[in-house]
Structure formats: C-alpha cells, structure tokens
N, C-alpha and C positions, 0 to 999 in steps of 0.2 A: 538565370531568368533576368530579363531586362526590367529595371524599375525606373520610375519617373517621379520620385519624391523631390520636392523643392529644397533648395538650400536652407530655407527657413524651417521646413519640417525636420530636416536632418540635424538641426541644432538640439532637438529633443533626443536625449540619450536612448529612450525607449524606441523611438522611430528609427534611430540609427542602428540599433541592434536588430530590429525587424528587417531593415534594408539589407544588412549583412547576411541574415539567414536566407532571405528571399533570393538574393543574388547567387547564393551557392547552389540553388536548385537548378537542375539541367533538364527538367521535364521528362526524365527517362521512364517513369512509371513503374520502376521496380517495387516501389512501396505498395502498389495496389495488390501485388501477389501475396502479401503477408498481412494486409489490413483486414481485421475481422469484420468490420461493418461493411466494407466493400464486398466481401465474400457473402455476407448474409443478404445485403440489399441490392447489390449489383449496380449501384448508382455512382458515377464518377465523382459526384459532389460529396459522396460519403466515403471517399478515399483521401489519403493525405494530400495527394496532388490536387484534387478538386478543392479541398479546404484551403490549401495554400493560395489558389487563385482567388477564392472568395475573400480571404484575409487581405491579400494584396490590394484588391479592388477597394475594400472597405477603408483600409488605412491610407492608401495612396490618395484617395479622393476625399479623405476626411469626412466621410459621410456617416450618418446615423445608420446603425445596422437595421436591416429589414428582417421580416419574419423568416424568409427563406434562408438567409445566411445564418441566422441564429439556430434554426432547426438543424442544419448540417454540422455546425460547430458543436452543438449540444450532443449530437449523436456520437461524437468522438469519445472513445474510451480512455484516451491518453495511455494506452497500453505500451506505446513507443516501439512496437515491432518495426515500424517504418524506419526508425533511427538505426536499428540493427541492420536492416536490409539496405539502406541508402548508401550507394557507392560514393556520394559526394559529400557526406558528412553534414547534411542539413539538420540543424538543431531544431527539429519540429517542436519539441517540448516547450522551449522558450517562446516560440512563435504562437502556439495555440494558447499558452497561458496568458500572453499579452492580449490576444484576441478576446479571451473570456473577460479579462479586466475591462477592456474597451466596451464590450457588450453590456457588462454590469453597470457601467457608468452612463451609457447613452441609449439603452433600449428599455422600454417599459413593457415588461412581460405581462401576460394575462394574470388576473387576480389569483387564480388557482396555482399557477406556477410560482408566483411571488410568495404566496403563503407556504407552499411546500418547502421551498428553498429556505425561507426564514425559519421554519420549524426545525429543519435538519441542522441548520447552522447554530441553532440555540440549544439543541439537545445532544447530538452525537459527540461533540468534543468535550462534553462534561459528564464524567462517569456516573455521578449520582443521579443527575437528571435522566441520563440514558437508562439507568436501572429502573427508575420509576416508569419510564415509557415502556420498557420491556414487560414490566408487570401488567401494565394496561393492555399491551398487545396480547399477552397471554390470555387475558379475559376475553378479548375481542376475536381471538383466532377462530373459534367455532362459527363465527358469523361472517368470516372473510368472503365467502362465495356470494353473500347477499349484497356486498358493497360494489357499486357500479364502477367506481374509479379504479383502474388497473394499478395505479401507483399506490393507493392506499391498501389495496389487497396485497400487493407485494410487500409492503411494510409489515403487515400482520403475518404473512406466510414466512417471512425471513426471520422473524423473532424466534429465539431458541425456546424449547419447551420448558427448560429450567434455567433460572438465573443463578449463576454461581455466587457463593458467599464472597464478601469483601475479603481480599487478601491483606494481611498485615504487612506483607513484604513490599507493598506498594508505597508505604509511608516513607518519608525521608529518613534515611539511616545508612549505616555502613555495615556491610557484611564482611568479616575478616576472611582472609585466605586461609585455606587449610595447609599447614606446613609453611614452607618458605614462600614469601610473597614474590611472585614473578612480575605482576602488573597491577596497576591501580586503574580501574575503569569505572566510568559512569554508565549506568543502565537506564535507558529511556523506557519508562514503564507504559507510556502512551495514554490513550484516553478510552476509545471504544473497546480496546482489548481488555481493559480493566473491568469493564461491565460484562463482556461477552465470554471471556475465558481467562480465569485466574491461574490456570495450570501452567501457561507458557512462561510467565515471568518467574513463577516459583521454580520451575525446572531450570530456567536459565541461571538463576542465582545459585542453585545447588551445583550445577555443572561447572560454572566458572570458578566458584570458590574451591571446589574439589580439585580443579586443575591449577590452583595457585593464584587466582585473581582476587584482589580486594575489590568488592563491588559496592559502589556508592549510588544510592538513589538521592539525587541532589534536591535540596530544598528549592521550591519554586518552579521546577521543571514539570511539564505536562504535555498537552497536545502539541504535535509538531506543526499544526497549521494547514496540513495538506487538504483536509476536507473543505475548508472555506477558500483556500487558495485556488483549488480547481473549480470553484464556483465563480471565480473572478472577484471575490470579496477581499481585496488586497489589504484594506485597512484592518479588517478583523484577523486575517491570517498572519499579518506581520506583527500585530500586537501579541498574538499567542506565541509566535516563534521567538519574538524578542525576549520573552520570559525565559525560554530555554537557553538562549544565547547568554543571557546575563547569569543564569544559574550555573551553567557549565564553565563559563569564563571565571567565575569565582573559584570553582574547584581547580581549574587549571592554574590560577594565580596563587592558590593556597598550597595544598599538598601535591598538586600536579595530577595530570591524567595521561595515561598512555593511549587511551581510546575512549570514545563514546560509543557504546554498543547498542545496537538497535535490532530487535528481533521481529519487527513488523516491516517488511521490505518496502511497503508503500510509504511509510514514515521515513525510512532510510533514504529513499530517492530524494525526498524533500529536504531533509537535513543536510545531505551532501550538496544541495543546491543553495543553501543559505548564503554562501559567499556571493552568488549571483543575485539572489533576491534582495540582498541588503547592500549591494555595491554602491548605491547612491545615497545611503543613509549614514547616520552617525555611528551606527553599530557595525559598519563595514569591516573593520579590522578584526573585531571579535567574531563576527559571523564567519569570516574566512578561516580563522583559527579553528572554530568548531567544525566546519566542513572538512578541514584537512585531517582531523583525527576521527571523524565519524566512520563507523564500520558496521556492516552487517555482522551478526553473531557468527556466521560461518567463516567470515574473513578472519576474525579473531581466533576462532578455534583452530584454523589452519596454522596459526603461529604457536599454538600451545601443544603440549605433549599428550595428545589424546591417545590413550592406549589402544592397541589392537584388541578387538573383541572376538570371542568364540563364535562359530557359526550359529546363527539364531534359527536357521531353517524357517525363515519368514520372508515372504516376498513383499517388498515395499514399492508401491507405485509412486514415483516422485512427480509431483506437479510443480512445474517451474513457474512461480509467480512472475507476471510481466514486469513488475517493478524491480524484481531481482535480476532476471535474465536480460531484460532490455534497458530498464532504467539505470541499473548499476553495473550491467555487463558481468554479472556473476553467474556463471553457467555450470561449472563443474564442482565447486567446493562442497555444496550440500550432498551431492551424490558420492563424492570421494569420502566424505566423513562417514556417511551411512555404511558404505562398503567396508571402511576400516573398522567400524564397530561390529561387523559381522552379519550385516543384513544383505540379502539379495535385492538389488535395486533394478527396477524396470521403468521405462518411460512410455507414455502413451503416444499414439500417432499424432502428428501435428502439435507437438509439445510447445511450439512457439506461439500458438494461438491462445488468446485470452479466454478465461472461464466466464467472463461477463460480469464479474463483481465490480472491479474498478472504483473503489471508494463508495460513492453514493449512486453510481450509475445504475445498479440493479434496482434502486428505488425510484429513480427518475426516468429510466428507459427500460421498464420491465419486460416489454415484448422482445426487444432485441437481446436483452440480457438472458432471458429464458432460453432462447435458441442457442446461444453460446454455451450456457450451462449444460443443456441437454447433450450437446455434442461432446463437450469435455468429459462429462460423466460416462458417456458411452465408450469413449476411447480409453478412459481409465479402467472401467470395469472389464473391458475386453482383455486386459492383462491378468485378470483373476487374482488380484492382490489380496493379501491378508490385511494390509493397512495402506491408506493413502497418506503421504506426507507432503507438507507444504510449509513455506516460510512466511506466510502472510495471513493474518486473521480474516481479512475479507474473503480471500479465496477459500479458506477453511469453512467459513459460514456458507458461502455460495455452494460449494460442492457437497458439504455435509447435509444441506437441505434437500438433496435429491438422491442420496445413495445410502444403502444400509451398511456399507463398508466403513469402519472407523476412520475418521480423518483427524490426524494429529500433527502437531508442529514438529519439524525435524529435530529441534533441540530437545523435545520430550523423549524421543527415541534414543538420542545420544546420552541423555541423562540416565535413562533406564539401563542402557548398555554398560554404563560405567559405575553402577552401584545405586542408582536412584530407584524410586518406585515405578512400577508399570504405569504407563500413561492411563489416567482414569477413563478416557474415552474407550480404550481397548478393554479395560476391565469391565465396563458397563456392557459393552457389546458381547463379551464372553458370557455374561450372566443373563443377557436379555433384558437388562434393566436400563432405565433412562434417568438415573438419579442425578443429583447435583455433583459437579466435579469435586474431587477430594482436595482439601487444603492441607498441605504439609509444610 
C-alpha cells in the first residue's frame, strides 16, 4: 500500500511503525473472508482492509477522528483472524491498537460512551471491585428487560448467577513441586478471572505442581493491562503492565524463572507483546525478557511429562479462543493434550471465527456480539458434546451464558484426568444444581 507520510511524521516511532505495517498491505482482501464483523455486517469498512484505509487516512492527514471512523474501529473485535489469513504478514494488531490510542487522545465520545468506558476501566481490572459489581448485577438481573440501554442489559445478563468465593491460592506465595522439581514458573492469576471463576487457577496450580513445577504467585503481579489497552487507554494499561514486569523481573533476578505461565489466552497475547508495548520506555529490556518466557499453559504442558490417560468415553467440544489460535498461533496443543488425557475431542464448524466475547466487546457492542455468540453455540452444540472446553475466561463466560452444556477450562479437564477433582461446573451440571464453584 502506498503511503504519503512526511519525513517529519516518520520521525515519530509510532508513525514509523504504522507506516511499516500499512506498506505491507497489498489490498488482496483475503482478510474479509475470515473477519467476523464483515460476515455479520457485510460492510467493507467493517473488514480489516476497510479499517486499514480509515486508519491510514486518519494518521496520514493527522486529522481528528470523526464519528464514522470511530464507529468502524470500535466494531473491530481484535480477534486477529485477519493476521492468520493475511499472506503478506500485515501486523494488524499493532496498527489497530495504535488507532485506538489515537482515538482516545483526540476524539470526544458521547457522554454515555465515556461513562461506560470509564466504569469498565475502573471495575474489571480490580477483582474486589468486580466482585461487588457482580453482586449488584445479581440483584438487578431480574429487571434487565426493563432497561432500555442494550449495553447495560448486556452487563446484567452476562453476570454469573453465583459469585465464587475468594481463592487463597491467588495470594502471593510459592507452591512447591511434588517430587523432583523440573521447572520454576510464575503463574499469572489475572484480574477478572479471579472474580468470575476461581477453579481455573486452582486447577492450574494442582496440575503444574503434580507434574514437577514449583509455582510462584509473584508479589505485585495482577491485571495484564489488556482491558484498558484495547480501549486505547495507554497510560492506564502501561501502568498496570509495568507492575507485572517489575514483579516477574524480581523473580527472574532472584531464584530465576523457566516460564511465566498464563491460563487466560487474552492476557497471554498481551504479555507476549510487552516487548513491543514498552520498546520506547525505560522498562524495555525487562519487558522483552518477560515476553520471551511468557507461555500459555498448554505450551508449558507440552514440555512436561503429562501421562497418557485411560479412555474417558467423553466427548469434548474444543472452542479455540481467538487470542490463542490467532493472537498466539497456538492451534493444536490444547487438543493434543486433551486427547493424550483420554478424551474424544471434536471441533465446531468455522472454528476460526470469534464467539463475540473479545474482552469488553460483548458489553460495548452487544448486538454484534450476540449474533456471533448464537452462531458459535449452534456449531458447538451440533457436535452433541458432553463438555465444552476453552482456554480463555471471556469465551467461557460468553458461551456459558447461552448453553446448558458445561463449559470448563482445558486445564480443569487435564487436572481431573491426572488425579485432580472433577471440574465443579461438570459436577453441578450432573446434579442439576447451580451452586458456587468448589474451592480446593
């Protein structure tokens, strides 16, 4: 793609990076075939190629964003299916993230939009605040249909019926390996996940220690920054991410780390990009070190001696989270691990398409999100699975809100297959109960 940035503009490292990305695009349109919003809306401007044109025009002319441009950028899920499809290697993620930062700095949104984004940024990354909000949503859920604003309705409808108890495993501490220590790893316990589902981190710790890992929950680590990063709130997201970088760097410089393990793939995509995010800041070197050893839990498990399991006679429909299959290009590991553990694994049709969760997308773009959710659930249920497995809490909440089939994290199934307890969501489904997740 031809660009016309001035020499002065290109002195800005951010503009230089945007120029590099834009010039790699060859207008082929392959991205439109796998873009969920283009499939739903049928508008070229709601495809990656269309958004690239809008971003190019906005940055090249150094103009303030208009409502039309903002609308189409906001509709992007950041599912990154376009990056998997693109034959030219266009790094769309870095481009759209820069566009969002630019919009946040130079566009004044309507009052309602500003208020919603402010609330989400002040609640979701903070587990205790999020828990309080979930309790409020539980009270307001029966009245959801009476609320005219679709986004507020979506917030109430997405809230779980039960809020799990606080897990003691999320506190800073070290869990010793069982038997000979093979690796020393830091576990990112996250933010929203600690409020929504405590079973995932508990299962991860049990499984990794059983397989010979010493697991550290580092003092000072928390939210990865993805939620505010994708809103264009760079100052907030970098402040949060910096705490993680410093916390993990201390561990690396102390007793050392073989890996930083992440069991929420949306967070994993962001942490692996810390090196780029902080390339112009004082933490650049430590950020690059962190990104270099960041791993999805499935990547680490492929390095460990996960025992072969007996046939479970159970069909698992595997939902590939976009942040895992597109953002991190991890496509087979979770399925391979589940098969090794003795499960029969099936995949839905169009498994490359997003479920519509995408961080806060299902709260800010509920109409589009619901269409994607309904399609994803239809394709999953068509496989008649006993359980649906996924590697990202957002996907689990999105899919779980519309199906009666138990939805669990892949690591919960692997923990169960190697001696851990049956995933609580499966146990509740078997008894027809909807109680609080079990803390072990």
